C-alpha positions as CSV (number, residue, x, y, z in Angstrom):
1,M,-0.1,-0.2,-0.4
2,E,1.6,3.8,-0.5
3,S,1.6,6.0,2.0
4,D,-1.5,7.5,1.1
5,E,-3.6,5.0,0.8
6,K,-6.0,4.0,3.7
7,R,-7.9,0.2,3.8
8,I,-11.6,0.4,4.6
9,T,-12.7,-2.6,5.0
10,Q,-11.5,-5.9,4.1
11,E,-13.0,-9.7,3.8
12,D,-12.0,-13.5,3.2
13,C,-14.7,-14.9,0.7
14,S,-14.7,-16.6,-2.1
15,E,-15.5,-15.1,-6.2
16,D,-16.8,-17.1,-8.1
17,S,-14.6,-18.1,-11.0
18,L,-11.3,-17.1,-9.1
19,G,-11.2,-18.7,-5.5
20,P,-10.9,-18.1,-2.4
21,G,-9.0,-15.1,-1.3
22,I,-8.9,-11.7,0.5
23,L,-11.0,-8.7,-0.6
24,T,-9.1,-5.4,0.2
25,L,-11.2,-2.3,-0.3
26,T,-8.8,1.2,0.0
27,N,-9.4,4.3,-0.4
28,K,-7.9,4.8,-3.4
29,R,-8.1,1.0,-5.0
30,I,-10.1,-2.8,-4.6
31,A,-7.8,-6.1,-4.5
32,F,-8.1,-9.9,-4.4
33,D,-5.1,-11.9,-3.3
34,K,-5.6,-15.3,-4.0
35,T,-5.7,-18.0,-0.8
36,S,-4.2,-21.1,0.1
37,G,-4.7,-22.9,3.9
38,R,-4.3,-26.6,5.2
39,I,-7.6,-27.5,7.4
40,I,-5.4,-29.6,9.8
41,D,-3.0,-26.9,10.8
42,F,-4.9,-24.1,10.0
43,S,-3.0,-22.3,8.3
44,K,-3.5,-19.7,5.3
45,K,-0.9,-18.3,3.1
46,F,-1.2,-15.4,0.5
47,G,-1.1,-16.5,-3.0
48,Q,-0.4,-13.7,-5.8
49,T,-3.0,-10.7,-6.3
50,V,-5.2,-11.5,-8.8
51,L,-7.3,-8.1,-8.9
52,E,-5.8,-4.8,-9.0
53,A,-8.0,-2.1,-10.1
54,N,-8.1,1.7,-9.0
55,L,-11.4,2.9,-7.7
56,N,-12.1,4.9,-10.9
57,Q,-11.9,1.6,-13.4
58,I,-14.9,0.4,-11.1
59,T,-18.0,0.8,-13.6
60,E,-21.1,-0.7,-11.6
61,V,-21.0,-2.4,-7.9
62,A,-24.7,-4.3,-7.1
63,K,-25.5,-7.0,-4.5
64,E,-27.6,-9.8,-6.0
65,G,-29.3,-13.3,-5.0
66,R,-31.5,-14.7,-2.4
67,L,-30.2,-17.2,-1.6
68,I,-26.7,-17.2,-2.4
69,K,-25.8,-13.7,-1.6
70,K,-22.9,-11.9,-4.0
71,V,-22.1,-8.4,-4.5
72,R,-21.1,-8.1,-8.1
73,I,-18.1,-5.2,-9.5
74,K,-17.2,-4.8,-13.0
75,V,-13.9,-3.4,-13.8
76,K,-13.2,-2.4,-17.5
77,T,-9.4,-2.4,-18.4
78,D,-8.1,-0.9,-21.9
79,E,-8.6,-3.8,-23.2
80,S,-12.0,-5.3,-21.7
81,E,-14.6,-5.4,-19.1
82,K,-14.7,-8.1,-16.2
83,T,-17.8,-8.7,-13.7
84,Y,-16.7,-10.3,-10.7
85,K,-19.1,-11.9,-8.3
86,F,-17.6,-11.9,-4.4
87,G,-19.3,-14.1,-1.7
88,V,-18.8,-11.7,1.4
89,Y,-20.7,-11.3,4.8
90,N,-22.8,-8.5,4.4
91,T,-23.4,-7.6,0.6
92,G,-24.9,-4.4,2.0
93,K,-22.3,-3.1,3.5
94,W,-20.1,-4.1,1.2
95,E,-21.9,-2.0,-2.0
96,K,-22.2,0.7,0.2
97,D,-18.9,1.5,1.2
98,V,-17.5,0.7,-2.4
99,K,-19.6,3.6,-3.8
100,E,-19.0,5.4,-1.1
101,A,-15.0,5.6,-1.5
102,I,-16.1,6.2,-5.5
103,S,-17.6,8.7,-4.8
104,K,-14.7,10.4,-2.8
105,Y,-11.4,9.2,-4.9
106,S,-9.6,11.4,-6.7
107,P,-6.0,10.3,-8.5
């Protein structure tokens, strides 16, 4: 993280196509780091960062689902647009926090 970057929220979750990891929202970006772990010794290791996008690259944030709730985040890059679906604990809070961070973002 940069010196002027502040973590807003972070959660251990799973993304539909990427699998388990840690989702982190800061005042500048959103990132998802893959994790791997073993149940036997309760260890968890950070893997590679598979998603890292500045807040101005996020084009849509919404919650979806009735039984299995997810927060949907659409990210636009120079090459394409990709939708990610994260199974977080409180989808409403994540949606609100991401939208608020985007509204306050200044590059």
